[in-house]
N, C-alpha and C positions, 0 to 999 in steps of 0.2 A: 675652338672646334666646329667645325661643321655638323649639321643634324642630318640625318636621312631624310631626303627629299628636297633639301636646299639646292639651288643653282649655283653654278660656280664658273669660273672662268681662270683657264690656265694662263699664267702671266708669259710663258715663253711661246707656246705653240698657236694661242689664240681660241683654243677650242673652248666651247662651253657645254655645260651637261649638268645632268641631276646627280647628286650623291645618291648612291644605290648600298654603299656599304663601307667597311673599314678593313683594313689587312694590317700586316707588320712587315718588314724588312729588315735584314741586319746588314748595316752599313759602317764599315771602318769599326765593326766589333760592338756598334751600338744598335740597339732593339729599338727600330723607329717605326711610327705610326703611319700609315699610309690611307689613303681614301680610293674607293673604287667609284669610278663616275661613268655613267651612260651619255656619252658624248652624242648631243642633238645639235649641235652648230660647229662645221668643220669648213674651211675653205675647199678642201676636197670631199665629193660624197662618198667617196670611198672609206673615209674615217668616220662617218656618222652611223651611229648605232652600235659602236662598238665599246668596249668597256675599259676604260684607262685605269691602272692602278699606279698611283703617284705619290710622292711626298706631300703631305698635307700643306707644307711650307709652299708648294708649287703654284698653288690656287688661291684665288681670292673669291669673296662673295660677289655673285652676280646679281645686282639689285633687278629686280621684275617690276615693271610699271602697272 
């Protein structure tokens, strides 16, 4: 599980951002944990600064050097 403040990378979209919260969705009658991410890096500048809520499993930790 990611902590609030961790930086993450979306495996499909390539969006990178900071975890700012948690949420839930019901998918196929299963209560699923989601994370809310403030996108800081995206190919489209229109996607920067928006909050993405997605399945926890769609994201990987983004190591910061």
